[in-house]
PDB file of N, CA, C and O in Angstrom:
ATOM      1  N   UNK A   1     -44.394  19.638  21.362  1.00  0.00           N
ATOM      2  CA  UNK A   1     -44.848  20.964  21.737  1.00  0.00           C
ATOM      3  C   UNK A   1     -43.795  21.672  22.589  1.00  0.00           C
ATOM      4  O   UNK A   1     -43.530  22.861  22.411  1.00  0.00           O
ATOM      5  N   UNK A   2     -43.206  20.928  23.507  1.00  0.00           N
ATOM      6  CA  UNK A   2     -42.170  21.538  24.343  1.00  0.00           C
ATOM      7  C   UNK A   2     -40.953  21.927  23.511  1.00  0.00           C
ATOM      8  O   UNK A   2     -40.297  22.931  23.789  1.00  0.00           O
ATOM      9  N   UNK A   3     -40.658  21.132  22.498  1.00  0.00           N
ATOM     10  CA  UNK A   3     -39.536  21.466  21.621  1.00  0.00           C
ATOM     11  C   UNK A   3     -39.768  22.769  20.882  1.00  0.00           C
ATOM     12  O   UNK A   3     -38.845  23.566  20.716  1.00  0.00           O
ATOM     13  N   UNK A   4     -41.006  22.990  20.433  1.00  0.00           N
ATOM     14  CA  UNK A   4     -41.324  24.240  19.736  1.00  0.00           C
ATOM     15  C   UNK A   4     -41.212  25.424  20.671  1.00  0.00           C
ATOM     16  O   UNK A   4     -40.749  26.492  20.270  1.00  0.00           O
ATOM     17  N   UNK A   5     -41.632  25.245  21.924  1.00  0.00           N
ATOM     18  CA  UNK A   5     -41.560  26.335  22.904  1.00  0.00           C
ATOM     19  C   UNK A   5     -40.107  26.670  23.223  1.00  0.00           C
ATOM     20  O   UNK A   5     -39.751  27.846  23.301  1.00  0.00           O
ATOM     21  N   UNK A   6     -39.270  25.668  23.406  1.00  0.00           N
ATOM     22  CA  UNK A   6     -37.864  25.946  23.713  1.00  0.00           C
ATOM     23  C   UNK A   6     -37.160  26.573  22.514  1.00  0.00           C
ATOM     24  O   UNK A   6     -36.309  27.447  22.680  1.00  0.00           O
ATOM     25  N   UNK A   7     -37.508  26.133  21.312  1.00  0.00           N
ATOM     26  CA  UNK A   7     -36.913  26.743  20.115  1.00  0.00           C
ATOM     27  C   UNK A   7     -37.310  28.202  20.014  1.00  0.00           C
ATOM     28  O   UNK A   7     -36.473  29.060  19.733  1.00  0.00           O
ATOM     29  N   UNK A   8     -38.581  28.484  20.241  1.00  0.00           N
ATOM     30  CA  UNK A   8     -39.051  29.863  20.153  1.00  0.00           C
ATOM     31  C   UNK A   8     -38.407  30.723  21.245  1.00  0.00           C
ATOM     32  O   UNK A   8     -38.057  31.877  20.999  1.00  0.00           O
ATOM     33  N   UNK A   9     -38.253  30.169  22.437  1.00  0.00           N
ATOM     34  CA  UNK A   9     -37.631  30.925  23.527  1.00  0.00           C
ATOM     35  C   UNK A   9     -36.169  31.224  23.211  1.00  0.00           C
ATOM     36  O   UNK A   9     -35.670  32.303  23.529  1.00  0.00           O
ATOM     37  N   UNK A  10     -35.485  30.271  22.586  1.00  0.00           N
ATOM     38  CA  UNK A  10     -34.079  30.519  22.266  1.00  0.00           C
ATOM     39  C   UNK A  10     -33.938  31.541  21.141  1.00  0.00           C
ATOM     40  O   UNK A  10     -32.931  32.247  21.077  1.00  0.00           O
ATOM     41  N   UNK A  11     -34.929  31.632  20.255  1.00  0.00           N
ATOM     42  CA  UNK A  11     -34.894  32.600  19.173  1.00  0.00           C
ATOM     43  C   UNK A  11     -35.493  33.948  19.573  1.00  0.00           C
ATOM     44  O   UNK A  11     -35.501  34.879  18.768  1.00  0.00           O
ATOM     45  N   UNK A  12     -35.981  34.062  20.775  1.00  0.00           N
ATOM     46  CA  UNK A  12     -36.653  35.292  21.189  1.00  0.00           C
ATOM     47  C   UNK A  12     -35.683  36.463  21.295  1.00  0.00           C
ATOM     48  O   UNK A  12     -36.078  37.612  21.098  1.00  0.00           O
ATOM     49  N   UNK A  13     -34.441  36.189  21.599  1.00  0.00           N
ATOM     50  CA  UNK A  13     -33.462  37.262  21.710  1.00  0.00           C
ATOM     51  C   UNK A  13     -32.755  37.443  20.373  1.00  0.00           C
ATOM     52  O   UNK A  13     -32.576  36.486  19.620  1.00  0.00           O
ATOM     53  N   UNK A  14     -32.368  38.637  20.095  1.00  0.00           N
ATOM     54  CA  UNK A  14     -31.694  38.937  18.830  1.00  0.00           C
ATOM     55  C   UNK A  14     -30.287  38.345  18.840  1.00  0.00           C
ATOM     56  O   UNK A  14     -29.616  38.348  19.873  1.00  0.00           O
ATOM     57  N   UNK A  15     -29.844  37.840  17.698  1.00  0.00           N
ATOM     58  CA  UNK A  15     -28.470  37.333  17.626  1.00  0.00           C
ATOM     59  C   UNK A  15     -27.461  38.459  17.858  1.00  0.00           C
ATOM     60  O   UNK A  15     -27.679  39.596  17.438  1.00  0.00           O
ATOM     61  N   UNK A  16     -26.394  38.143  18.507  1.00  0.00           N
ATOM     62  CA  UNK A  16     -25.347  39.120  18.794  1.00  0.00           C
ATOM     63  C   UNK A  16     -24.451  39.300  17.563  1.00  0.00           C
ATOM     64  O   UNK A  16     -24.410  38.420  16.703  1.00  0.00           O
ATOM     65  N   UNK A  17     -23.739  40.418  17.467  1.00  0.00           N
ATOM     66  CA  UNK A  17     -22.869  40.652  16.300  1.00  0.00           C
ATOM     67  C   UNK A  17     -21.849  39.544  16.071  1.00  0.00           C
ATOM     68  O   UNK A  17     -21.559  39.203  14.924  1.00  0.00           O
ATOM     69  N   UNK A  18     -21.302  38.977  17.139  1.00  0.00           N
ATOM     70  CA  UNK A  18     -20.310  37.922  16.972  1.00  0.00           C
ATOM     71  C   UNK A  18     -20.949  36.675  16.362  1.00  0.00           C
ATOM     72  O   UNK A  18     -20.317  35.960  15.585  1.00  0.00           O
ATOM     73  N   UNK A  19     -22.210  36.423  16.723  1.00  0.00           N
ATOM     74  CA  UNK A  19     -22.936  35.296  16.153  1.00  0.00           C
ATOM     75  C   UNK A  19     -23.123  35.495  14.653  1.00  0.00           C
ATOM     76  O   UNK A  19     -23.023  34.542  13.880  1.00  0.00           O
ATOM     77  N   UNK A  20     -23.397  36.739  14.238  1.00  0.00           N
ATOM     78  CA  UNK A  20     -23.520  37.044  12.814  1.00  0.00           C
ATOM     79  C   UNK A  20     -22.213  36.759  12.082  1.00  0.00           C
ATOM     80  O   UNK A  20     -22.221  36.275  10.950  1.00  0.00           O
ATOM     81  N   UNK A  21     -21.102  37.058  12.725  1.00  0.00           N
ATOM     82  CA  UNK A  21     -19.815  36.841  12.077  1.00  0.00           C
ATOM     83  C   UNK A  21     -19.482  35.351  11.970  1.00  0.00           C
ATOM     84  O   UNK A  21     -18.951  34.904  10.953  1.00  0.00           O
ATOM     85  N   UNK A  22     -19.794  34.587  13.015  1.00  0.00           N
ATOM     86  CA  UNK A  22     -19.446  33.169  13.019  1.00  0.00           C
ATOM     87  C   UNK A  22     -20.429  32.325  12.205  1.00  0.00           C
ATOM     88  O   UNK A  22     -20.022  31.376  11.535  1.00  0.00           O
ATOM     89  N   UNK A  23     -21.712  32.664  12.259  1.00  0.00           N
ATOM     90  CA  UNK A  23     -22.758  31.858  11.613  1.00  0.00           C
ATOM     91  C   UNK A  23     -23.706  32.767  10.824  1.00  0.00           C
ATOM     92  O   UNK A  23     -24.841  32.975  11.252  1.00  0.00           O
ATOM     93  N   UNK A  24     -23.274  33.306   9.700  1.00  0.00           N
ATOM     94  CA  UNK A  24     -24.112  34.281   8.994  1.00  0.00           C
ATOM     95  C   UNK A  24     -25.426  33.699   8.457  1.00  0.00           C
ATOM     96  O   UNK A  24     -26.456  34.373   8.496  1.00  0.00           O
ATOM     97  N   UNK A  25     -25.405  32.468   7.962  1.00  0.00           N
ATOM     98  CA  UNK A  25     -26.621  31.877   7.394  1.00  0.00           C
ATOM     99  C   UNK A  25     -27.633  31.586   8.497  1.00  0.00           C
ATOM    100  O   UNK A  25     -28.814  31.906   8.366  1.00  0.00           O
ATOM    101  N   UNK A  26     -27.167  30.982   9.577  1.00  0.00           N
ATOM    102  CA  UNK A  26     -28.067  30.681  10.689  1.00  0.00           C
ATOM    103  C   UNK A  26     -28.594  31.967  11.317  1.00  0.00           C
ATOM    104  O   UNK A  26     -29.751  32.015  11.734  1.00  0.00           O
ATOM    105  N   UNK A  27     -27.780  32.995  11.391  1.00  0.00           N
ATOM    106  CA  UNK A  27     -28.224  34.268  11.958  1.00  0.00           C
ATOM    107  C   UNK A  27     -29.338  34.884  11.115  1.00  0.00           C
ATOM    108  O   UNK A  27     -30.283  35.455  11.661  1.00  0.00           O
ATOM    109  N   UNK A  28     -29.236  34.773   9.802  1.00  0.00           N
ATOM    110  CA  UNK A  28     -30.306  35.293   8.937  1.00  0.00           C
ATOM    111  C   UNK A  28     -31.585  34.487   9.093  1.00  0.00           C
ATOM    112  O   UNK A  28     -32.682  35.039   9.018  1.00  0.00           O
ATOM    113  N   UNK A  29     -31.450  33.184   9.309  1.00  0.00           N
ATOM    114  CA  UNK A  29     -32.641  32.356   9.548  1.00  0.00           C
ATOM    115  C   UNK A  29     -33.319  32.748  10.860  1.00  0.00           C
ATOM    116  O   UNK A  29     -34.545  32.835  10.933  1.00  0.00           O
ATOM    117  N   UNK A  30     -32.514  32.983  11.890  1.00  0.00           N
ATOM    118  CA  UNK A  30     -33.067  33.406  13.178  1.00  0.00           C
ATOM    119  C   UNK A  30     -33.756  34.755  13.031  1.00  0.00           C
ATOM    120  O   UNK A  30     -34.841  34.974  13.571  1.00  0.00           O
ATOM    121  N   UNK A  31     -33.119  35.650  12.301  1.00  0.00           N
ATOM    122  CA  UNK A  31     -33.699  36.983  12.096  1.00  0.00           C
ATOM    123  C   UNK A  31     -35.028  36.902  11.355  1.00  0.00           C
ATOM    124  O   UNK A  31     -35.996  37.567  11.726  1.00  0.00           O
ATOM    125  N   UNK A  32     -35.070  36.087  10.307  1.00  0.00           N
ATOM    126  CA  UNK A  32     -36.304  35.922   9.540  1.00  0.00           C
ATOM    127  C   UNK A  32     -37.397  35.289  10.415  1.00  0.00           C
ATOM    128  O   UNK A  32     -38.557  35.695  10.352  1.00  0.00           O
ATOM    129  N   UNK A  33     -37.019  34.294  11.228  1.00  0.00           N
ATOM    130  CA  UNK A  33     -37.980  33.650  12.118  1.00  0.00           C
ATOM    131  C   UNK A  33     -38.547  34.647  13.127  1.00  0.00           C
ATOM    132  O   UNK A  33     -39.750  34.649  13.390  1.00  0.00           O
ATOM    133  N   UNK A  34     -37.685  35.490  13.691  1.00  0.00           N
ATOM    134  CA  UNK A  34     -38.148  36.488  14.661  1.00  0.00           C
ATOM    135  C   UNK A  34     -39.121  37.460  14.014  1.00  0.00           C
ATOM    136  O   UNK A  34     -40.136  37.811  14.615  1.00  0.00           O
ATOM    137  N   UNK A  35     -38.824  37.898  12.796  1.00  0.00           N
ATOM    138  CA  UNK A  35     -39.725  38.814  12.107  1.00  0.00           C
ATOM    139  C   UNK A  35     -41.061  38.150  11.809  1.00  0.00           C
ATOM    140  O   UNK A  35     -42.110  38.783  11.930  1.00  0.00           O
ATOM    141  N   UNK A  36     -41.032  36.883  11.423  1.00  0.00           N
ATOM    142  CA  UNK A  36     -42.273  36.170  11.156  1.00  0.00           C
ATOM    143  C   UNK A  36     -43.107  36.012  12.421  1.00  0.00           C
ATOM    144  O   UNK A  36     -44.330  36.144  12.374  1.00  0.00           O
ATOM    145  N   UNK A  37     -42.468  35.736  13.537  1.00  0.00           N
ATOM    146  CA  UNK A  37     -43.189  35.577  14.798  1.00  0.00           C
ATOM    147  C   UNK A  37     -43.813  36.903  15.218  1.00  0.00           C
ATOM    148  O   UNK A  37     -44.941  36.938  15.710  1.00  0.00           O
ATOM    149  N   UNK A  38     -43.076  37.989  15.023  1.00  0.00           N
ATOM    150  CA  UNK A  38     -43.605  39.301  15.389  1.00  0.00           C
ATOM    151  C   UNK A  38     -44.786  39.696  14.521  1.00  0.00           C
ATOM    152  O   UNK A  38     -45.687  40.401  14.976  1.00  0.00           O
ATOM    153  N   UNK A  39     -44.786  39.242  13.266  1.00  0.00           N
ATOM    154  CA  UNK A  39     -45.823  39.627  12.325  1.00  0.00           C
ATOM    155  C   UNK A  39     -47.014  38.670  12.292  1.00  0.00           C
ATOM    156  O   UNK A  39     -47.945  38.876  11.513  1.00  0.00           O
ATOM    157  N   UNK A  40     -46.999  37.629  13.124  1.00  0.00           N
ATOM    158  CA  UNK A  40     -48.121  36.695  13.109  1.00  0.00           C
ATOM    159  C   UNK A  40     -49.373  37.381  13.618  1.00  0.00           C
ATOM    160  O   UNK A  40     -49.320  38.346  14.382  1.00  0.00           O
ATOM    161  N   UNK A  41     -50.482  36.860  13.177  1.00  0.00           N
ATOM    162  CA  UNK A  41     -51.758  37.440  13.586  1.00  0.00           C
ATOM    163  C   UNK A  41     -52.003  37.196  15.068  1.00  0.00           C
ATOM    164  O   UNK A  41     -51.566  36.190  15.628  1.00  0.00           O
ATOM    165  N   UNK A  42     -52.685  38.103  15.674  1.00  0.00           N
ATOM    166  CA  UNK A  42     -52.990  37.985  17.093  1.00  0.00           C
ATOM    167  C   UNK A  42     -53.854  36.757  17.353  1.00  0.00           C
ATOM    168  O   UNK A  42     -53.724  36.130  18.404  1.00  0.00           O
ATOM    169  N   UNK A  43     -54.726  36.404  16.428  1.00  0.00           N
ATOM    170  CA  UNK A  43     -55.580  35.234  16.622  1.00  0.00           C
ATOM    171  C   UNK A  43     -54.745  33.962  16.707  1.00  0.00           C
ATOM    172  O   UNK A  43     -55.086  33.055  17.466  1.00  0.00           O
ATOM    173  N   UNK A  44     -53.655  33.879  15.941  1.00  0.00           N
ATOM    174  CA  UNK A  44     -52.796  32.708  16.024  1.00  0.00           C
ATOM    175  C   UNK A  44     -52.092  32.641  17.372  1.00  0.00           C
ATOM    176  O   UNK A  44     -51.938  31.562  17.943  1.00  0.00           O
ATOM    177  N   UNK A  45     -51.667  33.784  17.875  1.00  0.00           N
ATOM    178  CA  UNK A  45     -51.049  33.807  19.205  1.00  0.00           C
ATOM    179  C   UNK A  45     -52.064  33.414  20.273  1.00  0.00           C
ATOM    180  O   UNK A  45     -51.740  32.695  21.218  1.00  0.00           O
ATOM    181  N   UNK A  46     -53.287  33.892  20.110  1.00  0.00           N
ATOM    182  CA  UNK A  46     -54.342  33.555  21.062  1.00  0.00           C
ATOM    183  C   UNK A  46     -54.612  32.051  21.049  1.00  0.00           C
ATOM    184  O   UNK A  46     -54.761  31.436  22.105  1.00  0.00           O
ATOM    185  N   UNK A  47     -54.674  31.465  19.861  1.00  0.00           N
ATOM    186  CA  UNK A  47     -54.926  30.032  19.759  1.00  0.00           C
ATOM    187  C   UNK A  47     -53.769  29.220  20.344  1.00  0.00           C
ATOM    188  O   UNK A  47     -53.995  28.178  20.958  1.00  0.00           O
ATOM    189  N   UNK A  48     -52.552  29.682  20.163  1.00  0.00           N
ATOM    190  CA  UNK A  48     -51.404  29.004  20.754  1.00  0.00           C
ATOM    191  C   UNK A  48     -51.482  29.050  22.278  1.00  0.00           C
ATOM    192  O   UNK A  48     -51.231  28.048  22.947  1.00  0.00           O
ATOM    193  N   UNK A  49     -51.828  30.209  22.818  1.00  0.00           N
ATOM    194  CA  UNK A  49     -51.986  30.331  24.271  1.00  0.00           C
ATOM    195  C   UNK A  49     -53.122  29.492  24.799  1.00  0.00           C
ATOM    196  O   UNK A  49     -53.014  28.893  25.869  1.00  0.00           O
ATOM    197  N   UNK A  50     -54.223  29.443  24.048  1.00  0.00           N
ATOM    198  CA  UNK A  50     -55.362  28.629  24.450  1.00  0.00           C
ATOM    199  C   UNK A  50     -55.004  27.148  24.443  1.00  0.00           C
ATOM    200  O   UNK A  50     -55.406  26.403  25.337  1.00  0.00           O
ATOM    201  N   UNK A  51     -54.250  26.725  23.439  1.00  0.00           N
ATOM    202  CA  UNK A  51     -53.800  25.333  23.383  1.00  0.00           C
ATOM    203  C   UNK A  51     -52.866  24.996  24.535  1.00  0.00           C
ATOM    204  O   UNK A  51     -52.956  23.915  25.118  1.00  0.00           O
ATOM    205  N   UNK A  52     -51.972  25.916  24.862  1.00  0.00           N
ATOM    206  CA  UNK A  52     -51.059  25.689  25.986  1.00  0.00           C
ATOM    207  C   UNK A  52     -51.830  25.602  27.295  1.00  0.00           C
ATOM    208  O   UNK A  52     -51.509  24.783  28.156  1.00  0.00           O
ATOM    209  N   UNK A  53     -52.849  26.448  27.444  1.00  0.00           N
ATOM    210  CA  UNK A  53     -53.664  26.404  28.660  1.00  0.00           C
ATOM    211  C   UNK A  53     -54.468  25.110  28.726  1.00  0.00           C
ATOM    212  O   UNK A  53     -54.658  24.553  29.807  1.00  0.00           O
ATOM    213  N   UNK A  54     -54.941  24.630  27.582  1.00  0.00           N
ATOM    214  CA  UNK A  54     -55.701  23.382  27.555  1.00  0.00           C
ATOM    215  C   UNK A  54     -54.852  22.201  27.995  1.00  0.00           C
ATOM    216  O   UNK A  54     -55.380  21.214  28.508  1.00  0.00           O
ATOM    217  N   UNK A  55     -53.553  22.289  27.800  1.00  0.00           N
ATOM    218  CA  UNK A  55     -52.653  21.230  28.245  1.00  0.00           C
ATOM    219  C   UNK A  55     -52.251  21.450  29.704  1.00  0.00           C
ATOM    220  O   UNK A  55     -52.183  20.494  30.477  1.00  0.00           O
ATOM    221  N   UNK A  56     -51.985  22.695  30.084  1.00  0.00           N
ATOM    222  CA  UNK A  56     -51.436  22.992  31.407  1.00  0.00           C
ATOM    223  C   UNK A  56     -52.461  22.848  32.527  1.00  0.00           C
ATOM    224  O   UNK A  56     -52.123  22.361  33.606  1.00  0.00           O
ATOM    225  N   UNK A  57     -53.696  23.259  32.295  1.00  0.00           N
ATOM    226  CA  UNK A  57     -54.695  23.227  33.368  1.00  0.00           C
ATOM    227  C   UNK A  57     -55.002  21.801  33.812  1.00  0.00           C
ATOM    228  O   UNK A  57     -54.928  21.528  35.010  1.00  0.00           O
ATOM    229  N   UNK A  58     -55.344  20.872  32.911  1.00  0.00           N
ATOM    230  CA  UNK A  58     -55.591  19.501  33.382  1.00  0.00           C
ATOM    231  C   UNK A  58     -54.358  18.856  34.016  1.00  0.00           C
ATOM    232  O   UNK A  58     -54.466  18.098  34.980  1.00  0.00           O
ATOM    233  N   UNK A  59     -53.188  19.168  33.463  1.00  0.00           N
ATOM    234  CA  UNK A  59     -51.960  18.624  34.041  1.00  0.00           C
ATOM    235  C   UNK A  59     -51.749  19.157  35.452  1.00  0.00           C
ATOM    236  O   UNK A  59     -51.368  18.412  36.354  1.00  0.00           O
ATOM    237  N   UNK A  60     -51.999  20.451  35.637  1.00  0.00           N
ATOM    238  CA  UNK A  60     -51.861  21.065  36.964  1.00  0.00           C
ATOM    239  C   UNK A  60     -52.860  20.487  37.954  1.00  0.00           C
ATOM    240  O   UNK A  60     -52.523  20.240  39.112  1.00  0.00           O
ATOM    241  N   UNK A  61     -54.076  20.273  37.505  1.00  0.00           N
ATOM    242  CA  UNK A  61     -55.081  19.668  38.390  1.00  0.00           C
ATOM    243  C   UNK A  61     -54.697  18.261  38.782  1.00  0.00           C
ATOM    244  O   UNK A  61     -54.846  17.870  39.939  1.00  0.00           O
ATOM    245  N   UNK A  62     -54.201  17.494  37.818  1.00  0.00           N
ATOM    246  CA  UNK A  62     -53.809  16.125  38.104  1.00  0.00           C
ATOM    247  C   UNK A  62     -52.645  16.080  39.114  1.00  0.00           C
ATOM    248  O   UNK A  62     -52.653  15.280  40.049  1.00  0.00           O
ATOM    249  N   UNK A  63     -51.660  16.945  38.908  1.00  0.00           N
ATOM    250  CA  UNK A  63     -50.505  16.997  39.820  1.00  0.00           C
ATOM    251  C   UNK A  63     -50.952  17.459  41.195  1.00  0.00           C
ATOM    252  O   UNK A  63     -50.499  16.929  42.210  1.00  0.00           O
ATOM    253  N   UNK A  64     -51.847  18.453  41.232  1.00  0.00           N
ATOM    254  CA  UNK A  64     -52.345  18.939  42.514  1.00  0.00           C
ATOM    255  C   UNK A  64     -53.087  17.885  43.295  1.00  0.00           C
ATOM    256  O   UNK A  64     -52.940  17.798  44.514  1.00  0.00           O
ATOM    257  N   UNK A  65     -53.881  17.086  42.617  1.00  0.00           N
ATOM    258  CA  UNK A  65     -54.600  16.008  43.310  1.00  0.00           C
ATOM    259  C   UNK A  65     -53.673  14.916  43.790  1.00  0.00           C
ATOM    260  O   UNK A  65     -53.893  14.325  44.848  1.00  0.00           O
ATOM    261  N   UNK A  66     -52.620  14.640  43.004  1.00  0.00           N
ATOM    262  CA  UNK A  66     -51.662  13.594  43.413  1.00  0.00           C
ATOM    263  C   UNK A  66     -50.853  14.035  44.619  1.00  0.00           C
ATOM    264  O   UNK A  66     -50.508  13.210  45.466  1.00  0.00           O
ATOM    265  N   UNK A  67     -50.546  15.315  44.710  1.00  0.00           N
ATOM    266  CA  UNK A  67     -49.690  15.799  45.803  1.00  0.00           C
ATOM    267  C   UNK A  67     -50.511  16.173  47.035  1.00  0.00           C
ATOM    268  O   UNK A  67     -50.000  16.148  48.155  1.00  0.00           O
ATOM    269  N   UNK A  68     -51.751  16.511  46.836  1.00  0.00           N
ATOM    270  CA  UNK A  68     -52.518  17.037  47.963  1.00  0.00           C
ATOM    271  C   UNK A  68     -53.504  16.090  48.467  1.00  0.00           C
ATOM    272  O   UNK A  68     -54.225  16.395  49.417  1.00  0.00           O
TER     273      UNK A  68
END
């Protein structure tokens, strides 16, 4: 899950022109991925956020109890 989040974060910014020149195939893949992410349904984004919260809240509670 963390790998998917870091991949998405790295693809969140548009590729720079120099990147297009050096890696044209990978740049087109990044561009297509960004367009697909932008066009996803809001319900899928909501479910992704809900899943992330379902993992983060119990983890935060556990860490808080261990430290406090």
